N, C-alpha and C positions, 0 to 999 in steps of 0.2 A: 243614683240621685243626680239630678241636673238642675242648675240654675240658669235662667235665661233673662236677658234684659231686652225689652222691646221699647224703642223710642216712640214717644207720643207727643204731639204738639198740643199744648193747652191753649185753647181759644180764649178762655177767661183771663189768663195771665200773660198770654203771648210769649210763653217760654217753652223750652223743650224739657220733657221729663222722661224718666225711665220707669216703666212698669216691670217689676220683678216677678217672674213666674217660676214655680217649683214643680218638678216631675219626680215621682218616686215609683220605683218598680219593685213590687213585692212578689216573691216566689219562693218555693222550697229550693234547698241547695244541698247537694251531696258533698261531704267533706271527708277526704281520706284520713284514716286514723287507725293506729295500732294494727296495721296490716289488713284492715277492713275499711269500712266507710260508714258514715252516719248521715242521715238525711234530716234536716230540720227546717222549720219556718218560724215566722214571728207572730206572736199574739199581740204585739204592741211595740212601743219604743218612743223615744223622745228626740225631736228635732230641735237643735239649738243653733241660733245664729249669733255670731259676733259681728257687730256693725261698727264700722269706722266712718265717721263724718256723715252719719245718717241715723234716723230713728224710725221705729214702727210703734206708734202708740197703741195701747191695748184696744181702745175704742175703734181704731181703723182696721183691725185685723179681720180679714174675711175668711180665713181658713179655720172655721169653727163650725161644728155640727157633724151631721152624718154624711158620709160621702161613699157612694157606690163606686168601687174600683172598676175600671174598664178592662175588658178582655185584651190580652196581648197575644196576637197570632204568632209573631216571631220578633225577637230582638237580636240584632247582630252584635257580636262582641265589639266593645268599644274600649280602647285602652285610654289611660289617663293622657289627656292631650291639652294643648293650649291653642285656642283659635280665636280669630276675630269674627264677631257676629255682625256688627254693623258700623263699626268705627275703628280706626287704627288705634284709638285710645282705650279701647275696651278689651280686656283680657278675661277669658273665662276658662277655668280649669274644671273639668267635670269628671266625675268618678262613677261609672256605671258598671257594675259587675256583669260578667257574661251571664245571660239568662238562657235556659233551655227553652226550646219550642214548646209552647203550652197547647195541648189539644183541647182542654176543657174550655167551655164557653161560660160557665158560671163563675162569677167572681164575688168577692166578699164586700161587706160594708164595714167601713172603719169609722169610729167616732173620734173626733178631734176636739180637744180643748186647749186653751192657751194659758201660759203663765209667763213670768219673767217681766223685766222692766223694758223701757223703750229702746235701750241700746243693746240689751241681751235678751231678746224675746225667745220663747220656746213654745213648742206645741207637743202635746202628749197624744199619741195615737193608740187606740185600743180596738180590739176586735169585738164586733157585735156577735152575739151568740148565733149558732147555726153552722159554723165552720171551725175547723181546728186551728187554722192559721190564715193570716192575711195573704191574699193572692190576687194580683191584678195591678193595674197602673193608675196612679193618681196623676192625671195629665195636665200640665200647665196650669196649676192652681195659682191664682194671684196672691202674693203674700205682702206686697207693698208697692208704693210708688214714691219716687224721689225726684228732686230737681237734678238735672243733668250736670252734676258737679263731681269733683273728685270724691270717690267713695270706694269702700271695699267691704264685701260681705263674705264671711266664711261660714259654711253650713256643716254641721256634724249630726249624724244620726246615731244615737247611742242606745244600747239595749242592756237591760238588767237580766239576771238569770230567769226571773219570772216572765220575761217577754219571749223566751226561747222555748220552742216546743218541738221535741224530737218526734218525727213521724215514721222513721224506719231506720234499721241498722242491719248491716251485713258483715259477717265474718268477725264479729267482736266477742261473741259468747255462744255457748251451746244452745240448741233449740229446746232442751228439756229443763231449763231453769224455771223457777216458780214465779208467779206474778209479783210476789214481794221482792224477790231478787231483781226481777226485770225493772221494777219501778225505781229501786235504789240505784241500779247500774245506769239507767237513763239519766237520773239526776246527777250522778257523778260526771257523766259526759257533759251535761248542760253547764255545770259549774266550771268544768275545764274549758269548754268552748268560750264561755263568756269572759273568763279571766285571761286566756292565752291566745285566742284567735280573733276576738272581736273588740279588742282594745287598741288605741284609745277611743275609737269609734268604728261602727260597722261600715259606714260610708262617709265620704267627705267631698265637699265641692267648694270652689272659690270663684267669686266674681269680682273683678277689679275694674274700675273706670278712672283713668288718669292717675292711677297709683300702681306701683310695681306689684307683681304677684308674689306670694310667699310660698315657702316649702310646705308640702304635705307632711303632717305629723308622722313620725316614724313609729312602726310597730315593733315593740320589743319582743324578741324570741328567746324563750327559756327552754333549751333542749332537755334539761333534767325533768321538766314538768311532765313530759309524755311518759318517761320511764316511771315516775311516781304514779301516773294514771294507770299504767299497765299493772303495777303492783297492787293498786287498790281494786281494780277489776278482778284480778286473780283471787284476792282475799274474799270478795263477796261471792264469787262462784264456788269457792271451796269451803265456805262457812258451814259449820255443823248445825246452824240454827236457821229457821225460816221466820223467826219472830221479827216483825217489822222494826220495832224500836231497837232491837239488838243489831240488826243489819245496818240501820242508820247510824248507830254509834260506831260500828266498825268503819263506816265510810266518813266519819267525822261530820255527819249531817244532823241538824236539829229538826226533828219531825214537825215542830211547830213553826219553823221559820224558813226552812230551805226547800220546801216543796210547793210554794205558791206558783200557780200556773203549770204545775207538773202533772204527770200522768200516773195516777194511782188506780187505774182501771183494774177491776177484778182482784184487788188485793184483800188480804185478811187483816183487818184492823180493829177487831172487836176488843173492847175495853181499853183502847189506846187513849192516852191523855193528850187531847188537842186543845185544852183550855187556853183561851187568849191567843190561839194560833192565828197566824196571818196566812191564809190558804185561799185567797181570792183567785178565782179562775181555775182552780185545781179540778182535774178530771177524776171523779170517784165512781164512774159508771160500773155497776155490777159489783161493787166492793161490799165486803161484810163489815159493817160498822156497828153491829148491835152492841149496846151498852157503852159505846164510845163517849167520851166527854168533850163536847165542843162548846162548852160554856164560854161566852164572851168572845168567841172566835170570829174572825173576818172571813166569811165564806161568800162574798159577793160574786155573783155570776159563776159559782162553782157548778159542776155537772154531777148529779147524783142519780141519773137515770138507771132504774132497776136495782139500786143499792138497797141493802138491808140496814135500816137505821132503827130497828126495833129496840125500844128501851134506851135509845141514845139521849143524852142530856144536851139540849141546845139552848139552854136558858141565856137570854140576851145576845144570842148569836146574830150576826148580820148575814142573812140569807137573801138579801135583795137581789132580784134578777137571777136567782139560782134555778136550775132545771132539776126537778125532782120527779119527773115523769115515771110512773110505774114503780116508784120506790115504796118501801114500807116504813111508815112512821108509827106503827102500832106501839102503844105505850111510851112513845117518845115525849119528852118534856120540851115544849117550845115557849115556855112562859117568858114574856118580854122580848121575844125574838122579832127580827124584822124580816117579814116575808113579802114585802112589797114587790110587785112585778114578778114574783116567782111562779114557776109552772108546777102545779100540784095535780095535774090531770092523772086520773087512774091511780092515785096514791092510796095505800091502805092507811086509814086514819082511825083505826080501832083504839079507843081510849087514849087518843092523843090529847095532850094538855096545851090548849091555845090561850091560856090566861094571860091577858095583856099583850097578845101578839099583834103586830102591825101587819094586816093583810090587805092593805090598800092596793087595788089592781092586781092582786094575786089571782091566778086562774085555777079553779077547781072544776071537777067533773068526773062522774063515774067513780066516786070514791067509796070503797068498801069500808064498813064499820063506822060511817059518819052518822051520828044521831041527828034527828031533825032539829032539835033545839040548838045544837052546836052549829049546824048549817045556817040557821037563822041569825045567830050571833055573828058568824063570819060575814054574811051578806050585809048586815048592818054596819060592819067594820070596813066595807068597801070591797069585799071579795067578789069576784066574777065567777058565776057558775055556768058551765057549758055542757050540762047534762043533755045527752041525746035521748 
């Protein structure tokens, strides 16, 4: 992360002002752990600014909307440093983690919204569907303009456990573990990384003008935490059960709360109680979810491609933006659910209950088992059919 101040002369007021620009580099990262290593990226995060002697009103914030991240051919390692950009009165501390050379040219799109008041603004970054993690560079996005007076801006990029997505791991567990074990183990690592490696913030930057710089927040290190992590990993690997709920209990994880944004691909979760769960952005691709209870659950932008949701109860569930491509919803109950903007192409809809379901801008097509009268009702409700 980097903050830059660019001097601009205002013709209207005949004064000097500072335009503040932000650059963020998103990429996957390998972290050594337990004699092996884990690779992870971000699905989102929150940028927070602490402003001294300046303000950024909500109405003037330009960093809002969808942004396509630029490809990064190569980023040289930069250590935390202090440098003068254009005036001896300006000090900038920038913190950019070493980034590996990226061969891919395709980058992701992030959606940015803003919260906070004028002196403590914040921006929430989220991943648009289509990619597992954010990758690429948000380059010199303007976040504010100020009169050239004494000021200080501290920026913190914070992540919650649902923002972290593990993409690979080496040397941490046997190759013959089950999908249920694998999902629980990945979540244990995610919780550990968020609590012990990414606090108080993933990245930090400071810009000072006519004010002294301040110290970077220190990261607390707890050596005993890694030993406890190893003990928990061993317990999951040696568990005599493959029942997801029982494995989660061993790991001190709540299935309805601790897997938001996580990877549950290929797991067996039939009859699991996920009622009122918060599982937005969770990856359920290829999972067995028949007869599972998702009533009143938050499943926004969740991925269910190829999953078996036969007989599942999804009453009043929020599935807005969810990807259900080639899933089975045969005999599933979607009464009162929100399917707005969801992808239901090639989904098995045999005897699916759509009573009171919001299907505005939901995409259907090539659906087996869909009766003509039900299709007509869905179209009248705003569904889009893309039958070939």
